[in-house]
C-alpha atoms as one frame of an Amber mdcrd trajectory, in Angstrom:
protein
   9.616 -18.621  46.905  10.843 -15.697  43.855  12.512 -12.778  44.955  13.387
 -10.538  42.566  14.664  -7.584  44.535  17.749  -9.661  44.777  19.170 -10.545
  41.470  20.163  -6.618  41.729  22.073  -6.667  44.594  23.873  -9.903  43.179
  24.606  -7.667  39.826  26.092  -4.866  42.211  28.623  -7.905  43.753  29.573
  -9.309  40.797  30.378  -5.766  39.143  32.880  -4.895  42.385  34.080  -8.368
  41.975  34.698  -9.312  37.450  37.011  -7.042  35.135  34.776  -3.891  34.256
  34.865  -5.342  30.697  33.838  -9.012  31.357  31.008  -7.053  33.607  30.004
  -5.082  30.383  29.337  -7.671  27.942  28.043 -10.320  29.730  26.731  -9.519
  33.674  24.453  -6.472  32.913  22.431  -7.930  30.047  21.164 -10.546  32.085
  17.826 -10.664  33.537  17.365 -12.557  36.301  16.058 -13.998  40.217  15.762
 -15.539  42.705  13.625 -18.854  43.028  13.398 -22.063  45.248  17.159 -21.378
  46.188  18.057 -21.387  42.662  18.961 -17.964  40.139  17.303 -17.959  37.129
  18.961 -16.244  34.388  18.018 -15.053  30.968  20.239 -14.973  28.716  20.098
 -12.874  25.270  20.900 -15.282  22.965  22.346 -19.229  23.111  26.416 -17.790
  22.427  25.792 -15.854  25.234  24.598 -18.641  27.481  26.593 -21.142  26.991
  29.295 -18.162  28.271  29.005 -17.704  30.880  28.069 -21.107  31.753  31.336
 -22.440  30.867  33.251 -19.068  32.264  31.600 -17.399  35.017  28.614 -19.753
  36.581  31.363 -20.317  39.406  31.115 -15.883  40.107  27.600 -15.916  39.731
  26.771 -18.588  42.269  29.619 -17.242  45.025  27.658 -13.771  44.072  24.237
 -15.044  45.376  25.963 -16.702  48.281  27.322 -13.779  49.184  24.023 -12.189
  49.525  21.990 -14.321  49.825  23.851 -15.741  52.984  24.024 -19.581  51.676
  25.434 -21.210  47.855  21.718 -21.185  45.525  21.451 -25.241  44.828  22.174
 -24.298  40.857  21.968 -21.675  38.621  19.722 -22.410  35.232  19.960 -20.092
  31.704  17.114 -19.071  29.575  17.416 -18.378  26.365  14.090 -17.070  24.544
  13.273 -17.054  21.222   9.724 -16.098  19.004   9.321 -19.396  17.719  10.829
 -21.903  20.294   9.536 -22.630  24.012  12.005 -21.593  26.402  14.885 -23.924
  27.442  16.546 -23.783  30.578  19.975 -25.897  31.568  21.364 -26.178  34.996
  24.658 -25.697  35.939  26.114 -26.736  38.786  29.627 -25.369  39.127  31.074
 -28.438  40.780  29.706 -30.676  38.338  31.307 -31.294  35.164  29.336 -30.186
  31.817  27.819 -32.528  29.916  27.778 -31.810  25.662  24.095 -33.415  24.650
  23.212 -33.118  21.298  20.283 -30.818  20.272  17.329 -31.717  17.909  18.470
 -29.604  15.529  21.774 -31.341  14.885  23.969 -28.566  16.073  26.772 -29.753
  19.045  25.974 -28.460  22.425  28.631 -27.748  25.066  31.455 -25.559  25.887
  32.474 -25.274  21.718  29.179 -24.782  20.015  25.900 -22.603  20.694  23.150
 -23.729  19.954  21.206 -20.723  17.779  17.161 -20.628  17.710  16.869 -20.609
  13.980  13.257 -18.528  13.610  13.167 -18.506   9.660  12.980 -21.203   6.868
  13.774 -21.245   2.954   9.961 -22.502   2.936   8.869 -18.809   4.504  11.076
 -16.656   2.293   9.659 -14.736  -0.378  11.326 -15.189  -3.840  11.373 -12.306
  -6.382  13.311 -10.930  -8.971  15.016  -8.913  -6.275  16.198 -11.562  -4.438
  15.759 -14.846  -6.609  20.247 -15.182  -7.049  20.388 -14.484  -3.349  17.817
 -17.203  -2.625  19.529 -19.882  -5.144  22.823 -19.540  -3.803  22.171 -20.219
  -0.145  20.338 -23.647  -1.587  22.852 -24.305  -3.081  25.353 -23.984  -1.067
  23.000 -25.850   1.330  22.933 -28.757  -1.070  26.697 -28.986  -1.798  25.605
 -27.680  -5.003  27.898 -24.693  -4.993  31.775 -24.816  -6.355  32.303 -22.173
  -4.206  31.656 -22.944  -0.202  31.440 -18.992   0.895  28.236 -16.593  -0.303
  28.798 -12.813   0.607  25.162 -11.500   0.807  25.126  -7.677   0.314  21.666
  -5.900   0.962  20.201  -2.282   2.431  19.025  -2.893   5.582  15.523  -4.932
   6.492  15.467  -6.862   2.697  15.641 -10.250   4.413  19.603 -11.110   4.849
  19.104 -12.222   8.165  16.131 -14.120   7.219  18.227 -16.057   4.604  21.161
 -16.589   7.079  18.854 -18.402   8.948  17.310 -20.251   6.594  20.905 -21.701
   5.704  21.637 -22.437   9.532  18.202 -24.231   9.650  18.953 -26.085   6.577
  22.274 -27.562   7.773  21.211 -28.392  11.234  17.840 -30.451  10.175  19.201
 -32.223   7.206  21.966 -33.450   9.103  22.424 -37.177   8.292  25.394 -38.133
  10.210  27.520 -36.387  12.307  25.707 -32.497  13.126  27.152 -29.736  11.423
  29.043 -27.588  13.937  26.900 -23.981  13.324  28.276 -20.783  14.656  25.748
 -18.207  13.436  27.051 -14.690  15.491  27.373 -10.602  14.075  30.527  -9.052
  13.520  29.203  -6.974  16.364  29.243  -9.465  18.583  32.480 -11.449  17.795
  34.145  -7.921  18.725  32.270  -8.001  21.930  33.132 -11.490  22.602  37.286
 -11.596  21.554  37.583  -8.256  23.379  35.854 -10.239  26.519  37.762 -13.465
  26.090  40.844 -11.680  25.664  40.366  -9.492  29.406  39.664 -13.262  30.860
  42.687 -14.685  29.406  40.882 -17.231  27.335  41.441 -15.756  23.599  43.110
 -19.298  22.682  40.349 -20.919  24.171  37.315 -18.457  21.901  39.821 -18.897
  19.380  39.815 -22.633  19.106  35.803 -22.746  19.670  35.223 -20.932  16.451
  37.596 -23.136  14.316  36.551 -25.969  14.894  33.019 -25.118  13.467  32.095
 -26.993  10.347  29.636 -23.447   9.231  29.899 -19.932  10.398  26.914 -17.178
   9.406  28.498 -13.958  10.285  26.503 -11.432   9.977  27.136  -7.169   9.241
  31.067  -7.724   8.039  31.032  -3.679   7.293  31.172  -3.120  11.505  34.525
  -4.361  10.931  35.989  -1.362   8.978  38.450   0.374  10.556  38.906  -2.340
  13.132  42.629  -3.737  12.162  42.247  -6.641  15.096  39.234  -7.986  14.572
  40.223  -8.407  10.188  42.835  -9.577  11.344  41.245 -12.332  13.761  38.569
 -12.817  11.117  40.799 -13.487   8.292  42.413 -16.176  10.414  38.669 -17.593
  11.346  37.709 -18.216   7.507  40.978 -18.966   6.317  40.899 -21.934   9.111
  37.210 -22.849   7.855  38.465 -22.904   4.586  40.849 -25.073   4.387  38.988
 -27.718   6.256  36.192 -27.325   3.290  33.945 -25.737   5.499  31.323 -23.775
   4.749  30.847 -20.023   5.290  27.444 -17.430   4.888  28.789 -13.249   5.305
  26.211 -10.328   5.011  26.659  -6.765   5.035  24.449  -3.463   4.349  27.724
  -3.104   1.084  29.087  -5.351  -1.273  32.700  -6.359  -0.918  34.440  -2.977
  -3.222  32.285  -0.536  -1.064  34.117  -1.497   2.386  36.506   1.364   1.822
  38.287   0.828   5.220  38.767  -2.862   5.564  41.866  -5.223   4.635  42.139
  -6.195   1.362  43.251  -9.914   1.558  40.021 -10.191   3.337  37.952  -8.545
   0.493  39.402 -10.686  -1.612  38.236 -13.783   0.669  35.035 -11.992   0.054
  35.055 -11.881  -3.137  36.629 -15.305  -3.665  32.821 -17.078  -3.218  29.864
 -16.378  -4.573  29.015 -13.171  -4.356  24.330 -12.008  -4.047  23.488  -8.806
  -4.261  19.650  -8.350  -2.533  17.798  -4.749  -3.899  13.877  -4.036  -2.921
  11.604  -5.996  -3.427   9.393  -5.399  -6.600   5.760  -4.198  -5.988   4.512
  -7.952  -7.161   6.898  -9.213  -4.496   6.203  -6.697  -2.019   1.877  -8.432
  -2.925   3.035 -11.629  -2.769   5.066 -10.699   0.982   1.879  -9.684   2.027
  -0.445 -12.381   1.336   2.476 -14.678   2.889   2.420 -12.876   5.746  -1.478
 -12.300   6.157  -1.684 -16.036   5.494   0.736 -17.171   8.369  -1.555 -14.914
  10.622  -4.937 -16.053   9.396  -5.872 -12.810   8.597  -7.971 -11.711   5.751
  -6.410  -8.512   4.099  -8.771  -6.365   1.327  -7.161  -6.197  -1.659  -7.149
  -2.247  -1.528  -5.401  -2.178   1.472  -2.372  -5.385   0.441  -2.363  -2.525
  -2.720  -1.718   0.393  -0.200   0.776  -1.578   1.911   2.665  -2.833  -1.078
   2.580   0.989  -3.205   3.034   3.080   0.085   6.175   0.456   2.292   8.449
   0.078  -1.258  12.003  -0.967   0.379  11.970  -2.431   3.355   9.893  -5.471
   4.096  11.047  -5.086   7.975   8.697  -2.048   7.689   5.935  -3.295   5.651
   5.574  -6.833   7.503   6.114  -4.497  10.977   3.059  -2.622   9.135   0.986
  -5.351   8.515   0.981  -7.166  11.382   0.392  -4.095  13.601  -2.649  -3.725
  11.429  -3.556  -6.800  12.127  -2.902  -6.717  15.946  -5.181  -3.349  15.738
  -7.998  -5.398  13.883  -8.375  -7.735  16.465  -8.323  -5.606  19.354 -11.115
  -3.616  17.857 -12.570  -6.793  16.788 -13.268  -5.102  13.311 -12.728  -6.092
   9.626  -8.864  -4.903   8.299 -10.343  -1.669   5.991  -8.560   0.455   4.137
  -8.837   3.532   6.458  -7.736   1.547   8.938  -4.746   0.889   6.665  -4.366
   4.576   6.071  -3.948   5.641   9.470  -1.239   2.498  10.128   0.479   3.636
   6.806   1.079   7.128   7.589   2.960   6.240  11.300   5.893   4.347   8.859
   8.853   6.322   7.818   9.153   5.985   3.544  10.481   7.909   0.991   6.832
   9.119  -0.841   6.594   7.667  -3.877   5.599  10.448  -7.375   2.230   8.815
  -9.346   3.381   7.873 -13.148   0.370   6.520 -15.414   0.026   2.692 -14.518
   0.021   3.683 -11.068  -2.838   6.133 -11.517  -4.949   3.905 -13.915  -4.145
   0.940 -11.593  -5.143   2.915  -8.150  -8.565   4.924 -10.205  -9.809   0.920
 -11.119  -9.328   0.201  -7.575 -11.225   3.356  -6.478 -13.908   2.489  -9.094
 -14.110  -1.044  -8.857 -13.346  -1.171 -12.928 -10.792  -3.214 -14.432  -8.502
  -1.609 -16.952 -10.227  -2.703 -19.874 -13.320  -0.663 -19.071 -11.620   2.434
 -17.732  -9.981   2.562 -21.759 -12.975   1.434 -23.056 -15.204   3.393 -25.816
 -18.087   3.362 -22.999 -20.347   6.488 -21.837 -21.382   4.789 -18.400 -21.449
   7.107 -16.624 -18.683   5.802 -13.808 -16.776   4.926 -16.475 -16.863   8.490
 -17.412 -16.501   9.512 -14.303 -13.078   7.253 -13.694 -11.818   8.652 -16.755
 -11.677  12.211 -15.759 -10.445  11.988 -12.774  -7.595  10.073 -14.219  -7.598
  13.003 -16.611  -6.961  15.088 -13.247  -4.063  12.842 -11.324  -2.428  12.803
 -14.967  -2.222  16.502 -15.335  -0.906  16.910 -11.587   0.755  13.935 -11.359
   2.943  13.864 -14.558   4.717  15.530 -17.368   2.499  13.951 -19.921   1.189
  16.345 -22.282  -2.178  16.054 -22.990  -2.402  14.766 -26.190  -0.176  11.298
 -24.582  -2.471  11.324 -21.460  -5.484  10.659 -24.243  -3.082   8.256 -26.215
  -3.493   5.863 -23.090  -6.745   5.822 -23.071  -7.124   5.901 -27.032  -8.852
   9.651 -26.654  -8.322  12.393 -28.698  -6.505  15.337 -27.403 -10.276  17.784
 -26.917 -11.690  14.384 -25.444  -9.400  14.797 -22.105  -9.444  19.050 -22.369
 -13.384  18.013 -21.733 -13.225  15.639 -19.349 -10.922  17.905 -16.853 -12.709
  21.388 -17.667 -15.879  18.622 -16.501 -13.682  17.389 -13.127 -13.342  21.298
 -12.512 -16.718  22.219 -12.973 -18.244  19.371 -10.891 -15.589  20.043  -8.105
 -16.254  24.405  -8.199 -19.931  23.649  -7.708 -18.764  21.150  -5.079 -21.908
  19.158  -5.962 -22.608  15.447  -5.339 -20.976  14.124  -7.768 -18.208  16.700
  -7.311 -17.661  16.147  -3.953 -17.520  12.378  -4.927 -14.704  12.933  -7.765
 -13.075  15.173  -5.177 -12.974  12.423  -2.296 -11.894   9.804  -5.692  -8.948
  11.505  -5.873  -7.526  12.311  -2.714  -8.414   9.005  -1.601  -5.363   7.656
  -4.316  -2.806  10.373  -4.408  -3.018   9.479   0.079  -2.621   5.964  -0.958
   0.049   6.579  -2.818   1.404   8.819  -0.361   1.638  11.906  -2.395   0.170
  15.381  -3.061  -0.483  18.492  -0.322  -3.024  17.819   1.942  -3.865  21.724
   2.255  -4.534  22.212  -1.820  -7.744  21.850  -3.269  -8.455  19.547  -5.995
 -10.074  22.570  -7.922  -6.542  24.074  -8.375  -5.258  22.410 -11.355  -5.557
  24.475 -14.255  -7.511  23.416 -17.294  -5.501  24.517 -20.295  -7.599  26.717
 -22.965
């Protein structure tokens, strides 16, 4: 028997009996139901599940008894993860809680939360923008790094969490003897847990649990700016960890030097280890990410679609992957193959700064549109498809770059006069709205849409051809 309507009544009872801060941090985020005379709860993460089990299970059981008229048989806590099966732990408040060892090598129980690692080094795509951070993280896991501290800075969406979780997964699975005791949380979670422990009069217990860790993975440390007490506690925690030879990985959206409202000694500790910055991925890295993710989803991704996504979504890997995931889902939902038109509709839904079209991008996209190689495009051949592609490239270069006619001609091994002739032919055919003109206009507009530039309301014939 399942009764989901009883859980809100239990929550309301707890709201009246618990400290407001404790209720807000630990009880409010829970989903729950009464199933087979047990209280079944869904916790947002393992840290929360362990804290609730250790400190609040009795209060929950008493509240359930007051609402249901009889004490429940037990309380089960479930933590869901994308890449792992749900795990339920049965808690009987009167019985001592066992401290089992997990198959990940992480010690469970009151002292150590059990992270669920969603990412690994194996599925991290390495490129020039992140190879230093990747190598440093690998070295820290293998005890090759001289320093036991790694500080990774990057803008949101560039893979900081992926790298941190890869470290945690590697260390937990690679333990050959005693398991690594790993604490993994964000700076905001650290602050919230500290405040809750303060209100529950369990500050020393909270500190002790974290300070017994062998590895601390602390994300988004910039959250600690302007929070003096939290910075003080973080400083003490890091010092304790380093004094015992523990390992530490910190992430932030800002480099240590840019943390303006952070205590100087804490910034100094950040800088004492390895510093690694992750920049926006290069075009080739973005292509590699798309290939890897498409392979993982067993999806066929046309080269033109890959080029579109990699060209249009440049600064955020998370958005790039999300766009691809939604594209794959849409294609499967409609039982269709992924197409360029489908991708164009999808990519417009993602906020991204529009890029300009330089000459290299124009040549690459024109070649894709006309199914030519760059060698064919710039060759001396007068085949009609080659000429049409070159004239389209001339038009786009004239419209989107500051290159002179001579400079445009130089890129195609043509004279200034040849570029003028090609532009004239392009404009004449488009203005006549001939079959060829419509084909050329469509090709130019497709390149502009793919690159995310151009004015949809402007006709391609508006480009002036010099006398």
